[in-house]
C-alpha positions as CSV (number, residue, x, y, z in Angstrom):
1,M,11.9,8.9,18.6
2,T,9.2,9.1,16.2
3,K,7.0,6.2,16.8
4,L,4.9,5.2,13.1
5,L,2.3,2.7,14.6
6,V,0.7,0.4,11.5
7,A,-2.3,-0.9,12.9
8,T,-4.1,-3.2,10.2
9,E,-6.4,-5.8,11.7
10,K,-6.3,-7.2,8.4
11,P,-2.8,-6.5,7.4
12,F,-1.0,-5.2,4.4
13,H,0.3,-7.5,1.5
14,P,3.6,-8.7,3.0
15,D,5.6,-6.7,0.9
16,T,4.1,-3.5,1.9
17,I,5.8,-3.9,5.5
18,P,9.9,-4.0,4.5
19,G,9.0,-0.9,1.8
20,I,7.5,1.2,5.0
21,Q,10.0,-0.3,7.2
22,K,12.8,1.0,5.0
23,I,11.0,4.3,4.9
24,A,10.8,4.8,8.3
25,Q,14.6,3.6,9.2
26,E,15.7,6.5,6.7
27,A,13.7,9.6,8.3
28,G,15.0,8.2,11.3
29,Y,11.4,6.8,13.3
30,E,10.6,3.7,14.9
31,L,8.1,1.4,13.6
32,A,6.0,-0.7,15.7
33,L,3.3,-2.9,14.1
34,L,0.0,-4.1,15.6
35,E,-1.7,-6.8,13.0
36,K,-4.7,-9.3,13.0
37,Y,-6.1,-7.7,16.6
38,T,-9.3,-9.2,18.2
39,D,-9.6,-6.5,20.5
40,K,-10.5,-2.8,20.8
41,S,-8.1,-2.5,23.9
42,Q,-5.1,-3.7,22.3
43,L,-5.4,-0.6,19.8
44,L,-6.2,1.5,22.9
45,E,-2.7,0.1,24.4
46,A,-0.6,0.4,21.0
47,V,-2.0,4.0,20.4
48,K,-0.7,5.7,23.5
49,D,3.4,7.0,22.5
50,A,2.3,6.7,18.8
51,T,3.1,10.1,17.0
52,A,1.6,8.3,13.6
53,L,-0.9,5.9,12.7
54,I,-1.4,4.3,9.0
55,I,-4.3,2.1,9.4
56,R,-6.6,0.3,6.5
57,S,-10.5,-0.2,7.3
58,D,-9.7,-0.1,11.2
59,K,-11.8,2.2,13.4
60,V,-10.2,5.5,14.5
61,T,-12.8,6.6,17.3
62,A,-12.7,9.5,19.4
63,E,-11.7,6.9,22.5
64,V,-8.9,5.6,20.4
65,I,-7.4,9.4,19.9
66,D,-8.2,10.2,22.9
67,A,-5.8,7.3,23.8
68,A,-3.1,8.4,21.8
69,K,-1.8,11.6,23.4
70,E,1.0,11.9,21.2
71,L,-0.7,11.5,18.0
72,K,-0.4,14.0,15.6
73,I,-1.1,12.3,11.7
74,V,-3.8,9.4,10.9
75,I,-3.2,8.0,7.3
76,R,-5.7,5.8,6.0
77,A,-4.1,4.0,3.1
78,G,-7.1,3.8,0.9
79,A,-9.3,6.4,-0.9
80,G,-12.7,6.5,1.6
81,Y,-11.9,8.2,5.3
82,D,-15.7,7.0,7.1
83,N,-14.0,5.0,9.8
84,V,-11.8,8.1,11.0
85,D,-13.5,10.8,13.1
86,L,-12.5,13.6,11.9
87,E,-14.9,15.6,14.6
88,A,-13.2,14.0,17.4
89,A,-9.2,14.5,15.3
90,S,-9.1,17.8,14.5
91,A,-10.7,18.4,18.0
92,K,-7.1,17.3,18.9
93,G,-5.3,18.5,16.3
94,V,-4.9,15.3,14.9
95,V,-3.9,15.7,10.6
96,V,-5.9,12.7,9.2
97,M,-5.0,12.3,5.4
98,N,-6.3,9.5,2.9
99,T,-4.1,8.3,-0.1
100,P,-5.8,8.8,-3.0
101,G,-5.7,7.0,-6.2
102,Q,-3.1,4.2,-5.0
103,N,-6.2,1.9,-5.0
104,S,-8.0,3.1,-8.0
105,N,-7.1,0.4,-10.6
106,A,-8.0,-2.5,-8.4
107,V,-11.2,-0.9,-8.0
108,A,-12.3,-0.1,-11.3
109,E,-11.0,-3.6,-12.6
110,L,-13.4,-5.1,-9.8
111,A,-16.3,-3.1,-11.0
112,I,-15.9,-4.3,-14.8
113,G,-15.4,-7.7,-13.3
114,M,-18.6,-7.8,-12.0
115,M,-20.1,-6.1,-14.5
116,I,-18.5,-9.4,-16.6
117,Y,-19.1,-12.3,-13.9
118,H,-23.4,-11.0,-13.7
119,A,-23.7,-10.5,-17.5
120,R,-22.4,-13.7,-18.0
121,G,-25.0,-15.9,-15.3
122,Q,-22.1,-15.8,-12.8
123,F,-20.4,-18.6,-15.2
124,N,-23.3,-20.7,-15.0
125,G,-22.8,-22.8,-18.7
126,K,-26.0,-20.8,-19.7
127,S,-26.2,-18.5,-22.2
128,G,-25.3,-14.2,-20.8
129,T,-25.6,-11.1,-22.2
130,E,-22.2,-8.8,-23.7
131,L,-21.0,-5.7,-22.3
132,R,-20.3,-4.5,-25.6
133,G,-22.8,-1.8,-26.5
134,K,-24.7,-1.2,-23.3
135,T,-25.2,2.3,-21.9
136,L,-22.8,2.5,-18.4
137,G,-23.2,5.4,-16.4
138,I,-20.7,6.5,-14.1
139,H,-21.6,8.1,-10.7
140,A,-18.7,10.4,-9.0
141,F,-16.0,10.9,-11.9
142,G,-12.9,10.5,-9.5
143,N,-9.6,8.1,-9.9
144,V,-12.0,5.5,-10.2
145,G,-14.7,6.3,-12.2
146,R,-12.0,7.2,-14.7
147,L,-10.6,3.8,-14.9
148,V,-14.1,2.3,-15.4
149,A,-14.5,4.6,-18.0
150,E,-10.7,3.7,-19.7
151,I,-11.5,0.0,-19.0
152,A,-15.3,0.2,-20.5
153,K,-13.8,2.0,-23.4
154,G,-12.2,-1.2,-24.4
155,F,-15.6,-3.5,-24.5
156,Q,-17.1,-0.7,-26.9
157,M,-19.9,0.8,-23.8
158,D,-21.6,3.9,-24.5
159,I,-20.3,5.6,-21.1
160,Y,-21.9,8.7,-19.6
161,A,-21.0,10.2,-16.2
162,Y,-22.4,12.5,-13.7
163,D,-20.1,14.6,-11.4
164,P,-21.1,17.6,-9.7
165,F,-17.7,19.2,-8.9
166,L,-16.1,18.8,-11.8
167,S,-17.2,20.6,-15.5
168,K,-18.6,19.5,-18.6
169,Q,-15.6,20.0,-20.4
170,E,-14.0,17.9,-17.8
171,I,-15.8,14.9,-18.8
172,E,-15.9,15.3,-21.9
173,K,-11.8,15.7,-22.6
174,E,-12.0,11.8,-20.7
175,G,-14.2,10.6,-24.3
176,V,-16.8,10.3,-21.6
177,K,-20.2,12.0,-22.1
178,P,-21.2,14.5,-19.0
179,L,-25.1,14.7,-17.9
180,E,-26.6,17.3,-15.8
181,S,-28.0,15.2,-12.8
182,E,-28.2,11.9,-10.9
183,K,-31.5,11.6,-12.2
184,E,-30.6,12.1,-15.9
185,L,-28.2,9.3,-15.3
186,Y,-29.5,6.7,-13.9
187,A,-32.9,7.2,-16.4
188,R,-30.3,7.0,-19.3
189,C,-28.0,4.0,-18.1
190,Q,-28.4,0.0,-18.0
191,Y,-25.3,0.1,-15.5
192,I,-24.2,2.2,-12.9
193,S,-20.9,1.9,-11.4
194,L,-21.5,4.0,-8.1
195,H,-18.3,5.9,-6.8
196,I,-19.5,8.4,-4.3
197,P,-18.2,8.6,-0.8
198,A,-19.9,8.0,2.5
199,N,-21.1,11.0,3.8
200,E,-24.3,13.2,5.7
201,K,-25.2,14.5,2.3
202,T,-24.8,10.7,0.6
203,K,-25.9,8.2,2.7
204,Q,-29.1,6.5,2.0
205,S,-29.3,8.6,-1.1
206,I,-29.3,5.6,-4.1
207,N,-33.2,5.5,-3.3
208,F,-36.4,4.2,-5.2
209,S,-36.5,7.4,-7.3
210,L,-33.3,7.0,-9.0
211,L,-33.1,3.0,-9.3
212,S,-36.9,2.3,-10.1
213,S,-36.3,4.8,-13.0
214,M,-32.7,2.8,-14.4
215,P,-34.1,1.4,-17.9
216,E,-34.9,-2.5,-18.3
217,K,-32.1,-4.8,-17.5
218,A,-30.5,-2.3,-15.2
219,T,-27.4,-3.6,-13.1
220,L,-26.2,-1.5,-10.2
221,V,-22.6,-2.1,-9.4
222,N,-21.8,-0.4,-5.6
223,T,-17.9,-0.6,-5.2
224,A,-17.8,2.6,-3.1
225,R,-19.7,2.1,0.2
226,K,-23.1,0.4,1.5
227,E,-24.3,3.1,3.3
228,V,-25.1,5.2,-0.1
229,I,-27.4,2.4,-0.4
230,H,-31.1,3.1,0.8
231,E,-31.8,-0.7,1.2
232,E,-35.5,-1.0,2.2
233,E,-36.2,1.4,-1.0
234,L,-33.7,-0.8,-3.0
235,M,-35.2,-4.1,-2.2
236,K,-38.4,-2.7,-3.2
237,V,-37.2,-2.0,-6.4
238,M,-35.8,-5.5,-6.8
239,E,-39.6,-6.9,-5.6
240,E,-41.3,-4.9,-8.3
241,R,-38.4,-5.6,-11.0
242,K,-37.2,-9.0,-11.6
243,D,-35.2,-7.4,-14.1
244,F,-32.9,-5.4,-11.6
245,H,-29.9,-6.3,-10.3
246,Y,-27.8,-5.2,-7.4
247,L,-23.9,-6.1,-7.3
248,S,-21.4,-4.8,-4.6
249,D,-17.9,-5.9,-2.8
250,I,-19.4,-5.5,0.4
251,A,-22.4,-7.2,1.4
252,P,-25.6,-4.7,2.7
253,D,-27.3,-5.2,6.0
254,M,-30.6,-6.6,4.8
255,A,-28.1,-9.1,2.7
256,Q,-29.8,-12.0,4.3
257,Q,-33.3,-10.7,3.1
258,I,-31.9,-10.4,0.3
259,A,-30.8,-13.7,-0.5
260,Q,-33.8,-15.0,0.8
261,K,-36.0,-13.2,-1.7
262,F,-34.2,-12.2,-4.7
263,E,-32.1,-15.3,-6.2
264,G,-30.4,-14.3,-9.2
265,Q,-30.7,-10.8,-9.1
266,Y,-27.7,-10.4,-6.6
267,Y,-24.2,-10.9,-5.8
268,F,-21.9,-9.8,-2.9
269,T,-18.3,-10.7,-2.3
270,P,-17.5,-12.3,0.8
271,K,-15.4,-9.4,1.8
272,K,-14.6,-5.6,1.1
273,M,-12.7,-6.7,-2.3
274,G,-11.6,-2.8,-3.9
275,A,-8.2,-2.6,-2.9
276,Q,-7.4,-6.5,-2.3
277,T,-4.9,-6.9,-4.9
278,A,-1.1,-6.7,-4.0
279,E,-0.4,-3.8,-6.1
280,A,-2.7,-1.6,-4.6
281,N,-2.1,-2.7,-1.3
282,I,1.4,-1.8,-1.4
283,N,1.1,0.8,-3.5
284,A,-1.6,2.6,-0.6
285,G,0.9,1.4,2.5
286,L,4.0,3.4,1.1
287,A,1.8,6.5,-0.1
288,A,1.3,6.8,3.3
289,A,4.5,5.8,5.1
290,E,5.8,8.9,2.5
291,Q,3.0,11.1,3.5
292,I,3.4,10.8,7.1
293,V,7.5,11.8,6.5
294,K,6.8,14.5,4.0
295,F,4.0,16.2,6.9
296,L,6.5,15.7,10.5
297,K,9.5,16.9,8.4
298,N,8.1,19.7,5.6
299,N,3.8,20.3,7.4
300,D,3.1,19.2,3.9
301,R,-0.9,18.7,4.0
302,T,-1.7,18.0,0.3
303,F,-4.1,14.7,1.5
304,Q,-5.4,16.5,4.7
305,V,-9.3,15.5,4.5
306,N,-10.1,17.3,8.4
307,K,-9.2,20.5,7.0
């Protein structure tokens, strides 16, 4: 029997698994769960006879793929997929997919929420500032970026976007002003909402040159990946500019040094929070299961990322 394994060190919302179970049963698949596992060896054992695998932030390394002798497909329930070794998967003929758009609203609301929280002094009772009338730059105008823009319109922010994969017209039709380059975006906007993936081109690409060019009282909001930030150069900017602030839903590697030197200039959530809503969790899990059925039954590769 086809075995669908859900392996999540950080489990899905409780309402998700019954939905995945229903999809699996209707397709004639066996559903296996590995939740809250504490050691990689548990994952290596569980994947041995799995045909399909659903994960969240769990790492699917070459070792995991080698152990999964029957594996045909891995679905990362979420947008980012840098936790899966795509090269190793391709070498073994394993299809890798994500579930784009399922977590987008949760991430967008978090980005705006972090801006409000910081602008109001983290609700410390003192006088803060407002988002209304401030310039917002959206770096990467995909599913999340568009929703950030939609919410920001309600605050009457002045909204710009840069995305090298979209035309000027595609951005303009969303009521957002397109810019020609990253450099122009950062130099113009007081707030930057960052939504680029982490890959060889983007890792450490958010550097001193970009950040130091931001206007007075600048705030960078990162709900993407910590790896895209050049942390040493970020700290250099924070050292030189006490008006520069960095907010992220995942602590950087240099979080301790930042905390020691830059009180009031940063905020990091305790854990990666972008997809941490019941709705996003359920949506991504069910989408993953449905994509597995479509692939195994009809060879539907719509969301394949290792082409």
